[in-house]
GUSE-175813 format. One record per atom (N, C-alpha, C, O): x negated, y, z; residue in one letter; atom name; residue number from 1. Coordinates in nm, 2 decimals. Layout:
# residues N
X;Y;Z;a;CA;NUM .
...
This chain:
# residues 164
0.32;7.39;-13.04;m;N;1 .
0.34;7.30;-13.15;m;CA;1 .
0.37;7.38;-13.27;m;C;1 .
0.46;7.46;-13.27;m;O;1 .
0.31;7.35;-13.38;l;N;2 .
0.34;7.41;-13.51;l;CA;2 .
0.44;7.32;-13.58;l;C;2 .
0.42;7.20;-13.58;l;O;2 .
0.53;7.37;-13.65;f;N;3 .
0.62;7.30;-13.74;f;CA;3 .
0.59;7.33;-13.88;f;C;3 .
0.58;7.45;-13.91;f;O;3 .
0.59;7.23;-13.97;q;N;4 .
0.58;7.26;-14.11;q;CA;4 .
0.69;7.19;-14.19;q;C;4 .
0.72;7.08;-14.16;q;O;4 .
0.74;7.26;-14.28;a;N;5 .
0.85;7.21;-14.36;a;CA;5 .
0.85;7.27;-14.50;a;C;5 .
0.79;7.38;-14.52;a;O;5 .
0.90;7.19;-14.60;t;N;6 .
0.92;7.25;-14.73;t;CA;6 .
1.06;7.27;-14.76;t;C;6 .
1.15;7.19;-14.71;t;O;6 .
1.09;7.37;-14.83;q;N;7 .
1.23;7.40;-14.86;q;CA;7 .
1.25;7.42;-15.01;q;C;7 .
1.17;7.50;-15.07;q;O;7 .
1.34;7.35;-15.07;k;N;8 .
1.37;7.37;-15.21;k;CA;8 .
1.44;7.50;-15.24;k;C;8 .
1.53;7.53;-15.17;k;O;8 .
1.39;7.57;-15.34;t;N;9 .
1.45;7.70;-15.38;t;CA;9 .
1.47;7.70;-15.53;t;C;9 .
1.41;7.62;-15.59;t;O;9 .
1.54;7.80;-15.58;p;N;10 .
1.55;7.80;-15.73;p;CA;10 .
1.42;7.83;-15.80;p;C;10 .
1.42;7.82;-15.92;p;O;10 .
1.32;7.88;-15.73;v;N;11 .
1.19;7.91;-15.79;v;CA;11 .
1.08;7.82;-15.75;v;C;11 .
0.96;7.85;-15.76;v;O;11 .
1.12;7.70;-15.69;g;N;12 .
1.02;7.61;-15.65;g;CA;12 .
1.02;7.58;-15.50;g;C;12 .
1.10;7.65;-15.43;g;O;12 .
0.93;7.50;-15.46;e;N;13 .
0.93;7.47;-15.31;e;CA;13 .
0.86;7.58;-15.24;e;C;13 .
0.76;7.64;-15.28;e;O;13 .
0.93;7.62;-15.12;l;N;14 .
0.87;7.72;-15.03;l;CA;14 .
0.82;7.64;-14.91;l;C;14 .
0.89;7.57;-14.85;l;O;14 .
0.69;7.67;-14.88;f;N;15 .
0.62;7.60;-14.77;f;CA;15 .
0.63;7.69;-14.65;f;C;15 .
0.60;7.81;-14.66;f;O;15 .
0.67;7.63;-14.54;l;N;16 .
0.69;7.71;-14.42;l;CA;16 .
0.61;7.65;-14.30;l;C;16 .
0.60;7.53;-14.28;l;O;16 .
0.55;7.74;-14.22;v;N;17 .
0.48;7.70;-14.10;v;CA;17 .
0.53;7.80;-13.98;v;C;17 .
0.53;7.92;-14.00;v;O;17 .
0.58;7.74;-13.87;s;N;18 .
0.63;7.82;-13.76;s;CA;18 .
0.57;7.77;-13.63;s;C;18 .
0.52;7.66;-13.62;s;O;18 .
0.57;7.86;-13.54;h;N;19 .
0.54;7.82;-13.40;h;CA;19 .
0.67;7.85;-13.33;h;C;19 .
0.71;7.96;-13.30;h;O;19 .
0.74;7.74;-13.30;e;N;20 .
0.88;7.74;-13.25;e;CA;20 .
0.97;7.82;-13.34;e;C;20 .
0.98;7.78;-13.46;e;O;20 .
1.03;7.93;-13.30;h;N;21 .
1.12;8.00;-13.39;h;CA;21 .
1.05;8.12;-13.45;h;C;21 .
1.12;8.21;-13.50;h;O;21 .
0.92;8.13;-13.45;i;N;22 .
0.85;8.24;-13.51;i;CA;22 .
0.78;8.19;-13.64;i;C;22 .
0.69;8.10;-13.63;i;O;22 .
0.81;8.25;-13.75;l;N;23 .
0.75;8.21;-13.88;l;CA;23 .
0.61;8.27;-13.88;l;C;23 .
0.59;8.39;-13.87;l;O;23 .
0.51;8.18;-13.90;l;N;24 .
0.37;8.23;-13.91;l;CA;24 .
0.32;8.23;-14.06;l;C;24 .
0.23;8.31;-14.09;l;O;24 .
0.38;8.16;-14.15;a;N;25 .
0.34;8.15;-14.28;a;CA;25 .
0.45;8.10;-14.37;a;C;25 .
0.52;8.01;-14.33;a;O;25 .
0.46;8.15;-14.49;a;N;26 .
0.55;8.10;-14.59;a;CA;26 .
0.50;8.14;-14.73;a;C;26 .
0.45;8.25;-14.75;a;O;26 .
0.51;8.05;-14.82;g;N;27 .
0.46;8.08;-14.96;g;CA;27 .
0.50;7.97;-15.05;g;C;27 .
0.54;7.86;-15.01;g;O;27 .
0.48;8.00;-15.18;f;N;28 .
0.52;7.90;-15.29;f;CA;28 .
0.40;7.82;-15.34;f;C;28 .
0.42;7.75;-15.44;f;O;28 .
0.28;7.82;-15.27;k;N;29 .
0.17;7.74;-15.33;k;CA;29 .
0.15;7.60;-15.26;k;C;29 .
0.18;7.50;-15.32;k;O;29 .
0.11;7.60;-15.13;s;N;30 .
0.08;7.48;-15.06;s;CA;30 .
0.06;7.50;-14.91;s;C;30 .
0.04;7.62;-14.87;s;O;30 .
0.07;7.40;-14.83;f;N;31 .
0.03;7.41;-14.69;f;CA;31 .
-0.11;7.45;-14.68;f;C;31 .
-0.15;7.53;-14.60;f;O;31 .
-0.20;7.39;-14.76;k;N;32 .
-0.34;7.41;-14.76;k;CA;32 .
-0.37;7.56;-14.78;k;C;32 .
-0.45;7.62;-14.70;k;O;32 .
-0.30;7.62;-14.87;d;N;33 .
-0.32;7.77;-14.90;d;CA;33 .
-0.28;7.85;-14.77;d;C;33 .
-0.35;7.94;-14.73;d;O;33 .
-0.17;7.81;-14.71;l;N;34 .
-0.12;7.89;-14.59;l;CA;34 .
-0.21;7.87;-14.48;l;C;34 .
-0.25;7.97;-14.41;l;O;34 .
-0.25;7.74;-14.45;f;N;35 .
-0.34;7.72;-14.33;f;CA;35 .
-0.47;7.79;-14.35;f;C;35 .
-0.53;7.83;-14.25;f;O;35 .
-0.52;7.81;-14.47;s;N;36 .
-0.65;7.87;-14.49;s;CA;36 .
-0.65;8.02;-14.45;s;C;36 .
-0.75;8.08;-14.44;s;O;36 .
-0.53;8.08;-14.44;k;N;37 .
-0.52;8.22;-14.41;k;CA;37 .
-0.46;8.25;-14.27;k;C;37 .
-0.46;8.37;-14.23;k;O;37 .
-0.42;8.15;-14.20;m;N;38 .
-0.36;8.17;-14.07;m;CA;38 .
-0.46;8.20;-13.96;m;C;38 .
-0.58;8.18;-13.98;m;O;38 .
-0.41;8.25;-13.85;d;N;39 .
-0.49;8.29;-13.73;d;CA;39 .
-0.55;8.16;-13.68;d;C;39 .
-0.49;8.06;-13.66;d;O;39 .
-0.68;8.16;-13.65;a;N;40 .
-0.76;8.05;-13.60;a;CA;40 .
-0.69;7.99;-13.47;a;C;40 .
-0.69;7.87;-13.45;a;O;40 .
-0.64;8.08;-13.38;a;N;41 .
-0.58;8.03;-13.26;a;CA;41 .
-0.46;7.94;-13.29;a;C;41 .
-0.44;7.84;-13.22;a;O;41 .
-0.38;7.98;-13.39;d;N;42 .
-0.27;7.90;-13.42;d;CA;42 .
-0.31;7.76;-13.48;d;C;42 .
-0.24;7.66;-13.46;d;O;42 .
-0.42;7.76;-13.55;l;N;43 .
-0.46;7.63;-13.61;l;CA;43 .
-0.51;7.53;-13.51;l;C;43 .
-0.52;7.41;-13.54;l;O;43 .
-0.53;7.57;-13.39;n;N;44 .
-0.57;7.48;-13.28;n;CA;44 .
-0.45;7.40;-13.23;n;C;44 .
-0.46;7.30;-13.15;n;O;44 .
-0.33;7.45;-13.26;l;N;45 .
-0.21;7.38;-13.21;l;CA;45 .
-0.18;7.25;-13.29;l;C;45 .
-0.22;7.24;-13.41;l;O;45 .
-0.12;7.15;-13.23;e;N;46 .
-0.08;7.03;-13.30;e;CA;46 .
0.03;7.07;-13.41;e;C;46 .
0.11;7.16;-13.38;e;O;46 .
0.03;7.01;-13.52;t;N;47 .
0.12;7.03;-13.63;t;CA;47 .
0.21;6.91;-13.65;t;C;47 .
0.17;6.80;-13.66;t;O;47 .
0.34;6.94;-13.66;k;N;48 .
0.44;6.83;-13.68;k;CA;48 .
0.52;6.87;-13.81;k;C;48 .
0.57;6.98;-13.83;k;O;48 .
0.53;6.77;-13.90;s;N;49 .
0.61;6.79;-14.02;s;CA;49 .
0.75;6.76;-13.99;s;C;49 .
0.79;6.66;-13.92;s;O;49 .
0.84;6.85;-14.03;v;N;50 .
0.99;6.83;-14.00;v;CA;50 .
1.06;6.86;-14.13;v;C;50 .
1.01;6.92;-14.23;v;O;50 .
1.19;6.81;-14.14;k;N;51 .
1.27;6.83;-14.26;k;CA;51 .
1.31;6.97;-14.27;k;C;51 .
1.31;7.03;-14.38;k;O;51 .
1.34;7.04;-14.16;s;N;52 .
1.37;7.18;-14.16;s;CA;52 .
1.34;7.24;-14.03;s;C;52 .
1.33;7.17;-13.93;s;O;52 .
1.32;7.37;-14.03;i;N;53 .
1.29;7.44;-13.90;i;CA;53 .
1.41;7.51;-13.86;i;C;53 .
1.47;7.59;-13.93;i;O;53 .
1.46;7.48;-13.74;p;N;54 .
1.58;7.54;-13.69;p;CA;54 .
1.59;7.69;-13.71;p;C;54 .
1.48;7.76;-13.69;p;O;54 .
1.70;7.74;-13.74;i;N;55 .
1.72;7.88;-13.76;i;CA;55 .
1.65;7.93;-13.89;i;C;55 .
1.72;7.98;-13.98;i;O;55 .
1.52;7.92;-13.90;i;N;56 .
1.45;7.97;-14.01;i;CA;56 .
1.49;7.91;-14.14;i;C;56 .
1.52;7.98;-14.24;i;O;56 .
1.50;7.78;-14.15;s;N;57 .
1.54;7.71;-14.28;s;CA;57 .
1.68;7.75;-14.32;s;C;57 .
1.71;7.77;-14.43;s;O;57 .
1.77;7.76;-14.22;d;N;58 .
1.91;7.80;-14.25;d;CA;58 .
1.91;7.94;-14.30;d;C;58 .
1.99;7.97;-14.40;d;O;58 .
1.84;8.03;-14.25;l;N;59 .
1.84;8.17;-14.29;l;CA;59 .
1.78;8.18;-14.43;l;C;59 .
1.83;8.26;-14.52;l;O;59 .
1.68;8.11;-14.46;i;N;60 .
1.62;8.11;-14.60;i;CA;60 .
1.72;8.05;-14.70;i;C;60 .
1.74;8.10;-14.81;i;O;60 .
1.79;7.94;-14.66;k;N;61 .
1.89;7.89;-14.75;k;CA;61 .
2.00;7.99;-14.77;k;C;61 .
2.05;8.01;-14.89;k;O;61 .
2.04;8.06;-14.67;d;N;62 .
2.15;8.16;-14.68;d;CA;62 .
2.10;8.27;-14.78;d;C;62 .
2.18;8.31;-14.86;d;O;62 .
1.98;8.31;-14.77;y;N;63 .
1.93;8.41;-14.86;y;CA;63 .
1.94;8.36;-15.01;y;C;63 .
1.99;8.43;-15.10;y;O;63 .
1.89;8.24;-15.04;f;N;64 .
1.89;8.19;-15.17;f;CA;64 .
2.03;8.16;-15.22;f;C;64 .
2.06;8.16;-15.34;f;O;64 .
2.13;8.14;-15.12;d;N;65 .
2.27;8.12;-15.16;d;CA;65 .
2.34;8.25;-15.18;d;C;65 .
2.46;8.25;-15.21;d;O;65 .
2.27;8.37;-15.16;g;N;66 .
2.34;8.50;-15.18;g;CA;66 .
2.35;8.59;-15.07;g;C;66 .
2.39;8.71;-15.09;g;O;66 .
2.32;8.55;-14.95;d;N;67 .
2.32;8.64;-14.83;d;CA;67 .
2.19;8.71;-14.83;d;C;67 .
2.10;8.67;-14.76;d;O;67 .
2.18;8.83;-14.90;l;N;68 .
2.05;8.89;-14.91;l;CA;68 .
2.00;8.96;-14.79;l;C;68 .
1.88;8.99;-14.78;l;O;68 .
2.08;8.97;-14.68;s;N;69 .
2.03;9.02;-14.56;s;CA;69 .
1.98;8.91;-14.46;s;C;69 .
1.92;8.95;-14.36;s;O;69 .
1.99;8.79;-14.50;a;N;70 .
1.96;8.68;-14.41;a;CA;70 .
1.81;8.68;-14.36;a;C;70 .
1.78;8.64;-14.25;a;O;70 .
1.72;8.71;-14.45;l;N;71 .
1.58;8.71;-14.41;l;CA;71 .
1.54;8.80;-14.30;l;C;71 .
1.44;8.78;-14.23;l;O;71 .
1.62;8.90;-14.28;g;N;72 .
1.60;9.00;-14.17;g;CA;72 .
1.61;8.94;-14.03;g;C;72 .
1.56;8.99;-13.94;g;O;72 .
1.68;8.82;-14.03;g;N;73 .
1.70;8.76;-13.90;g;CA;73 .
1.58;8.66;-13.86;g;C;73 .
1.59;8.60;-13.75;g;O;73 .
1.48;8.66;-13.94;i;N;74 .
1.37;8.57;-13.91;i;CA;74 .
1.26;8.65;-13.84;i;C;74 .
1.21;8.75;-13.89;i;O;74 .
1.21;8.59;-13.72;k;N;75 .
1.10;8.65;-13.65;k;CA;75 .
0.97;8.61;-13.71;k;C;75 .
0.96;8.49;-13.75;k;O;75 .
0.88;8.70;-13.72;v;N;76 .
0.75;8.67;-13.79;v;CA;76 .
0.63;8.72;-13.71;v;C;76 .
0.64;8.81;-13.62;v;O;76 .
0.52;8.66;-13.74;r;N;77 .
0.39;8.70;-13.68;r;CA;77 .
0.28;8.65;-13.77;r;C;77 .
0.28;8.54;-13.81;r;O;77 .
0.18;8.74;-13.80;q;N;78 .
0.07;8.70;-13.88;q;CA;78 .
-0.05;8.79;-13.84;q;C;78 .
-0.04;8.90;-13.79;q;O;78 .
-0.17;8.74;-13.86;p;N;79 .
-0.29;8.81;-13.83;p;CA;79 .
-0.31;8.92;-13.93;p;C;79 .
-0.28;8.91;-14.05;p;O;79 .
-0.37;9.03;-13.89;g;N;80 .
-0.41;9.14;-13.98;g;CA;80 .
-0.44;9.27;-13.90;g;C;80 .
-0.41;9.28;-13.78;g;O;80 .
-0.51;9.36;-13.97;a;N;81 .
-0.55;9.49;-13.91;a;CA;81 .
-0.43;9.57;-13.87;a;C;81 .
-0.32;9.54;-13.92;a;O;81 .
-0.45;9.67;-13.79;e;N;82 .
-0.34;9.76;-13.74;e;CA;82 .
-0.26;9.82;-13.86;e;C;82 .
-0.14;9.82;-13.85;e;O;82 .
-0.33;9.87;-13.96;f;N;83 .
-0.26;9.93;-14.07;f;CA;83 .
-0.18;9.83;-14.15;f;C;83 .
-0.06;9.86;-14.19;f;O;83 .
-0.23;9.71;-14.17;s;N;84 .
-0.16;9.61;-14.24;s;CA;84 .
-0.03;9.57;-14.16;s;C;84 .
0.07;9.55;-14.22;s;O;84 .
-0.04;9.56;-14.03;q;N;85 .
0.07;9.53;-13.95;q;CA;85 .
0.18;9.63;-13.96;q;C;85 .
0.30;9.60;-13.97;q;O;85 .
0.14;9.76;-13.97;e;N;86 .
0.24;9.87;-13.99;e;CA;86 .
0.30;9.86;-14.13;e;C;86 .
0.42;9.88;-14.14;e;O;86 .
0.22;9.83;-14.23;v;N;87 .
0.27;9.82;-14.37;v;CA;87 .
0.38;9.70;-14.37;v;C;87 .
0.48;9.72;-14.43;v;O;87 .
0.35;9.59;-14.31;w;N;88 .
0.44;9.47;-14.31;w;CA;88 .
0.57;9.51;-14.24;w;C;88 .
0.68;9.47;-14.28;w;O;88 .
0.56;9.58;-14.13;k;N;89 .
0.67;9.62;-14.05;k;CA;89 .
0.76;9.71;-14.13;k;C;89 .
0.89;9.69;-14.14;k;O;89 .
0.70;9.81;-14.20;v;N;90 .
0.78;9.90;-14.28;v;CA;90 .
0.83;9.83;-14.41;v;C;90 .
0.95;9.86;-14.45;v;O;90 .
0.76;9.74;-14.46;m;N;91 .
0.80;9.66;-14.58;m;CA;91 .
0.93;9.59;-14.55;m;C;91 .
1.01;9.57;-14.64;m;O;91 .
0.95;9.54;-14.43;r;N;92 .
1.07;9.47;-14.40;r;CA;92 .
1.19;9.56;-14.40;r;C;92 .
1.31;9.51;-14.40;r;O;92 .
1.17;9.69;-14.41;k;N;93 .
1.28;9.79;-14.41;k;CA;93 .
1.32;9.82;-14.55;k;C;93 .
1.42;9.89;-14.57;k;O;93 .
1.25;9.77;-14.65;i;N;94 .
1.29;9.79;-14.79;i;CA;94 .
1.42;9.70;-14.81;i;C;94 .
1.42;9.58;-14.80;i;O;94 .
1.53;9.77;-14.84;p;N;95 .
1.66;9.70;-14.86;p;CA;95 .
1.65;9.60;-14.98;p;C;95 .
1.60;9.63;-15.08;p;O;95 .
1.72;9.49;-14.96;a;N;96 .
1.73;9.40;-15.08;a;CA;96 .
1.81;9.47;-15.19;a;C;96 .
1.90;9.55;-15.16;a;O;96 .
1.76;9.46;-15.31;g;N;97 .
1.82;9.53;-15.42;g;CA;97 .
1.75;9.66;-15.45;g;C;97 .
1.79;9.72;-15.55;g;O;97 .
1.65;9.69;-15.37;k;N;98 .
1.57;9.82;-15.39;k;CA;98 .
1.43;9.78;-15.41;k;C;98 .
1.38;9.67;-15.36;k;O;98 .
1.35;9.87;-15.47;t;N;99 .
1.21;9.85;-15.48;t;CA;99 .
1.15;9.99;-15.43;t;C;99 .
1.21;10.09;-15.45;t;O;99 .
1.03;9.98;-15.37;w;N;100 .
0.95;10.10;-15.34;w;CA;100 .
0.82;10.08;-15.41;w;C;100 .
0.77;9.97;-15.43;w;O;100 .
0.76;10.20;-15.45;s;N;101 .
0.63;10.20;-15.50;s;CA;101 .
0.52;10.18;-15.39;s;C;101 .
0.55;10.20;-15.28;s;O;101 .
0.40;10.14;-15.43;y;N;102 .
0.29;10.13;-15.34;y;CA;102 .
0.27;10.27;-15.27;y;C;102 .
0.25;10.27;-15.15;y;O;102 .
0.29;10.37;-15.34;s;N;103 .
0.28;10.51;-15.29;s;CA;103 .
0.39;10.54;-15.19;s;C;103 .
0.36;10.59;-15.08;s;O;103 .
0.51;10.50;-15.22;d;N;104 .
0.62;10.52;-15.12;d;CA;104 .
0.59;10.44;-14.99;d;C;104 .
0.61;10.50;-14.88;d;O;104 .
0.55;10.32;-15.01;l;N;105 .
0.52;10.24;-14.89;l;CA;105 .
0.41;10.30;-14.80;l;C;105 .
0.41;10.30;-14.68;l;O;105 .
0.30;10.35;-14.87;a;N;106 .
0.19;10.42;-14.80;a;CA;106 .
0.24;10.54;-14.72;a;C;106 .
0.21;10.55;-14.60;a;O;106 .
0.33;10.62;-14.78;s;N;107 .
0.38;10.73;-14.71;s;CA;107 .
0.47;10.69;-14.59;s;C;107 .
0.46;10.75;-14.48;s;O;107 .
0.56;10.59;-14.61;r;N;108 .
0.64;10.55;-14.50;r;CA;108 .
0.57;10.48;-14.39;r;C;108 .
0.62;10.47;-14.28;r;O;108 .
0.45;10.43;-14.42;a;N;109 .
0.37;10.36;-14.32;a;CA;109 .
0.28;10.47;-14.25;a;C;109 .
0.20;10.43;-14.16;a;O;109 .
0.29;10.59;-14.29;g;N;110 .
0.22;10.70;-14.22;g;CA;110 .
0.09;10.74;-14.28;g;C;110 .
0.02;10.82;-14.22;g;O;110 .
0.05;10.68;-14.39;s;N;111 .
-0.08;10.72;-14.45;s;CA;111 .
-0.06;10.73;-14.60;s;C;111 .
-0.09;10.64;-14.68;s;O;111 .
-0.01;10.85;-14.65;p;N;112 .
0.02;10.87;-14.79;p;CA;112 .
-0.10;10.84;-14.89;p;C;112 .
-0.07;10.81;-15.00;p;O;112 .
-0.22;10.86;-14.84;n;N;113 .
-0.33;10.84;-14.93;n;CA;113 .
-0.39;10.70;-14.93;n;C;113 .
-0.48;10.67;-15.00;n;O;113 .
-0.32;10.61;-14.85;a;N;114 .
-0.37;10.47;-14.84;a;CA;114 .
-0.31;10.37;-14.93;a;C;114 .
-0.28;10.26;-14.90;a;O;114 .
-0.29;10.42;-15.06;v;N;115 .
-0.22;10.33;-15.16;v;CA;115 .
-0.29;10.20;-15.18;v;C;115 .
-0.23;10.09;-15.19;v;O;115 .
-0.43;10.21;-15.19;r;N;116 .
-0.50;10.08;-15.21;r;CA;116 .
-0.50;9.99;-15.09;r;C;116 .
-0.49;9.87;-15.11;r;O;116 .
-0.50;10.05;-14.97;a;N;117 .
-0.48;9.97;-14.85;a;CA;117 .
-0.35;9.90;-14.84;a;C;117 .
-0.34;9.79;-14.79;a;O;117 .
-0.25;9.97;-14.89;v;N;118 .
-0.11;9.91;-14.90;v;CA;118 .
-0.12;9.79;-15.00;v;C;118 .
-0.06;9.68;-14.97;v;O;118 .
-0.18;9.80;-15.11;g;N;119 .
-0.20;9.69;-15.21;g;CA;119 .
-0.27;9.58;-15.14;g;C;119 .
-0.23;9.46;-15.17;g;O;119 .
-0.37;9.60;-15.06;t;N;120 .
-0.44;9.50;-14.99;t;CA;120 .
-0.35;9.43;-14.89;t;C;120 .
-0.35;9.30;-14.88;t;O;120 .
-0.27;9.50;-14.82;a;N;121 .
-0.18;9.44;-14.72;a;CA;121 .
-0.08;9.36;-14.80;a;C;121 .
-0.04;9.25;-14.75;a;O;121 .
-0.03;9.40;-14.91;c;N;122 .
0.06;9.32;-14.99;c;CA;122 .
0.00;9.19;-15.03;c;C;122 .
0.06;9.08;-15.02;c;O;122 .
-0.13;9.20;-15.08;a;N;123 .
-0.20;9.08;-15.12;a;CA;123 .
-0.23;8.98;-15.01;a;C;123 .
-0.23;8.86;-15.03;a;O;123 .
-0.24;9.03;-14.89;r;N;124 .
-0.27;8.95;-14.77;r;CA;124 .
-0.15;8.90;-14.70;r;C;124 .
-0.16;8.83;-14.60;r;O;124 .
-0.03;8.95;-14.74;n;N;125 .
0.09;8.91;-14.67;n;CA;125 .
0.11;8.75;-14.67;n;C;125 .
0.11;8.69;-14.78;n;O;125 .
0.12;8.70;-14.56;l;N;126 .
0.12;8.55;-14.54;l;CA;126 .
0.26;8.50;-14.53;l;C;126 .
0.28;8.38;-14.51;l;O;126 .
0.36;8.59;-14.53;i;N;127 .
0.50;8.54;-14.51;i;CA;127 .
0.59;8.59;-14.62;i;C;127 .
0.68;8.67;-14.59;i;O;127 .
0.57;8.54;-14.74;a;N;128 .
0.65;8.58;-14.85;a;CA;128 .
0.76;8.47;-14.87;a;C;128 .
0.73;8.35;-14.84;a;O;128 .
0.87;8.50;-14.91;p;N;129 .
0.93;8.64;-14.94;p;CA;129 .
1.00;8.70;-14.82;p;C;129 .
1.07;8.80;-14.84;p;O;129 .
0.98;8.65;-14.70;i;N;130 .
1.05;8.70;-14.58;i;CA;130 .
1.00;8.84;-14.55;i;C;130 .
1.08;8.93;-14.53;i;O;130 .
0.87;8.87;-14.56;i;N;131 .
0.81;9.00;-14.56;i;CA;131 .
0.81;9.03;-14.71;i;C;131 .
0.72;8.98;-14.78;i;O;131 .
0.90;9.12;-14.76;p;N;132 .
0.93;9.12;-14.90;p;CA;132 .
0.83;9.21;-14.99;p;C;132 .
0.86;9.31;-15.04;p;O;132 .
0.71;9.16;-15.00;c;N;133 .
0.61;9.23;-15.08;c;CA;133 .
0.65;9.22;-15.23;c;C;133 .
0.60;9.30;-15.31;c;O;133 .
0.75;9.13;-15.26;h;N;134 .
0.80;9.13;-15.40;h;CA;134 .
0.88;9.26;-15.43;h;C;134 .
0.90;9.29;-15.55;h;O;134 .
0.92;9.33;-15.33;r;N;135 .
1.00;9.46;-15.35;r;CA;135 .
0.91;9.58;-15.37;r;C;135 .
0.96;9.69;-15.38;r;O;135 .
0.77;9.56;-15.38;v;N;136 .
0.68;9.67;-15.40;v;CA;136 .
0.63;9.66;-15.54;v;C;136 .
0.58;9.56;-15.59;v;O;136 .
0.65;9.78;-15.61;v;N;137 .
0.62;9.79;-15.75;v;CA;137 .
0.52;9.91;-15.78;v;C;137 .
0.50;9.99;-15.69;v;O;137 .
0.47;9.92;-15.90;k;N;138 .
0.39;10.03;-15.94;k;CA;138 .
0.48;10.16;-15.95;k;C;138 .
0.60;10.15;-15.97;k;O;138 .
0.41;10.27;-15.94;s;N;139 .
0.48;10.40;-15.94;s;CA;139 .
0.57;10.42;-16.07;s;C;139 .
0.68;10.47;-16.06;s;O;139 .
0.53;10.37;-16.18;g;N;140 .
0.60;10.38;-16.30;g;CA;140 .
0.72;10.28;-16.31;g;C;140 .
0.79;10.28;-16.41;g;O;140 .
0.73;10.19;-16.22;g;N;141 .
0.83;10.09;-16.22;g;CA;141 .
0.79;9.95;-16.27;g;C;141 .
0.86;9.86;-16.25;g;O;141 .
0.67;9.94;-16.32;a;N;142 .
0.61;9.81;-16.36;a;CA;142 .
0.60;9.72;-16.24;a;C;142 .
0.58;9.77;-16.13;a;O;142 .
0.62;9.59;-16.26;l;N;143 .
0.62;9.50;-16.15;l;CA;143 .
0.50;9.50;-16.06;l;C;143 .
0.50;9.48;-15.94;l;O;143 .
0.38;9.52;-16.12;g;N;144 .
0.26;9.51;-16.05;g;CA;144 .
0.22;9.36;-16.03;g;C;144 .
0.26;9.28;-16.12;g;O;144 .
0.15;9.33;-15.93;n;N;145 .
0.11;9.19;-15.90;n;CA;145 .
0.20;9.12;-15.80;n;C;145 .
0.28;9.18;-15.73;n;O;145 .
0.18;8.99;-15.80;y;N;146 .
0.25;8.91;-15.70;y;CA;146 .
0.17;8.78;-15.69;y;C;146 .
0.14;8.71;-15.79;y;O;146 .
0.13;8.75;-15.57;g;N;147 .
0.04;8.63;-15.54;g;CA;147 .
0.10;8.50;-15.59;g;C;147 .
0.02;8.41;-15.61;g;O;147 .
0.23;8.49;-15.61;y;N;148 .
0.29;8.37;-15.66;y;CA;148 .
0.33;8.37;-15.80;y;C;148 .
0.40;8.28;-15.85;y;O;148 .
0.29;8.48;-15.87;g;N;149 .
0.32;8.49;-16.01;g;CA;149 .
0.44;8.59;-16.04;g;C;149 .
0.53;8.59;-15.96;g;O;149 .
0.43;8.66;-16.15;l;N;150 .
0.53;8.75;-16.18;l;CA;150 .
0.66;8.69;-16.21;l;C;150 .
0.77;8.76;-16.20;l;O;150 .
0.66;8.57;-16.26;q;N;151 .
0.79;8.50;-16.29;q;CA;151 .
0.88;8.49;-16.16;q;C;151 .
1.00;8.51;-16.16;q;O;151 .
0.81;8.45;-16.05;i;N;152 .
0.88;8.44;-15.92;i;CA;152 .
0.92;8.58;-15.87;i;C;152 .
1.04;8.60;-15.82;i;O;152 .
0.83;8.68;-15.88;k;N;153 .
0.87;8.82;-15.84;k;CA;153 .
0.99;8.86;-15.92;k;C;153 .
1.08;8.92;-15.86;k;O;153 .
0.99;8.84;-16.05;d;N;154 .
1.10;8.89;-16.13;d;CA;154 .
1.23;8.82;-16.09;d;C;154 .
1.33;8.88;-16.08;d;O;154 .
1.22;8.69;-16.06;w;N;155 .
1.34;8.61;-16.02;w;CA;155 .
1.40;8.67;-15.89;w;C;155 .
1.52;8.69;-15.88;w;O;155 .
1.31;8.69;-15.80;l;N;156 .
1.35;8.74;-15.66;l;CA;156 .
1.42;8.88;-15.68;l;C;156 .
1.52;8.90;-15.62;l;O;156 .
1.36;8.96;-15.76;l;N;157 .
1.42;9.10;-15.78;l;CA;157 .
1.55;9.09;-15.85;l;C;157 .
1.64;9.17;-15.82;l;O;157 .
1.56;9.00;-15.95;r;N;158 .
1.69;8.98;-16.02;r;CA;158 .
1.80;8.92;-15.92;r;C;158 .
1.91;8.97;-15.92;r;O;158 .
1.76;8.83;-15.84;h;N;159 .
1.85;8.77;-15.74;h;CA;159 .
1.90;8.87;-15.65;h;C;159 .
2.02;8.87;-15.61;h;O;159 .
1.82;8.97;-15.61;e;N;160 .
1.86;9.07;-15.52;e;CA;160 .
1.93;9.19;-15.59;e;C;160 .
1.98;9.28;-15.52;e;O;160 .
1.93;9.19;-15.72;g;N;161 .
2.00;9.30;-15.80;g;CA;161 .
1.91;9.42;-15.82;g;C;161 .
1.96;9.52;-15.87;g;O;161 .
1.78;9.41;-15.80;a;N;162 .
1.69;9.52;-15.82;a;CA;162 .
1.66;9.54;-15.97;a;C;162 .
1.62;9.64;-16.02;a;O;162 .
1.67;9.42;-16.04;l;N;163 .
1.65;9.42;-16.19;l;CA;163 .
1.77;9.36;-16.25;l;C;163 .
1.84;9.28;-16.20;l;O;163 .
1.80;9.41;-16.37;k;N;164 .
1.91;9.36;-16.45;k;CA;164 .
1.87;9.26;-16.55;k;C;164 .
1.95;9.21;-16.62;k;O;164 .
């Protein structure tokens, strides 16, 4: 059974889809957007709308209330190539309040020359902001892109203390 819930945040509604206690998708656009990118096997499951998803919704609320480490307690799973999976795993190690460049992330994921592939993995991340692609910036410090808009990326980085 898939659960779907929306959660109010200071930057708009966050749409969540989980399989039990594992978050499969999260984003600031719509359920339609999330479902269009999810693993086909998961889409075969029955979906139930709920007010909140146990554990996951609480941890997300804690994050927006100021516990910047709370998102680390959420289990995640999403489809993607082996390198993307490694990038997402390493991305979760970027501490709140810090940013890494695409180049830093490529090196830490074991492929220093794969900067463009890192950018692709960021763009395909289906579990934002829990897998914190908002913490990845250009080498010169410019924000770069963010699938939900630079205003949300900027807010998240300020919330975490990475920007003043």
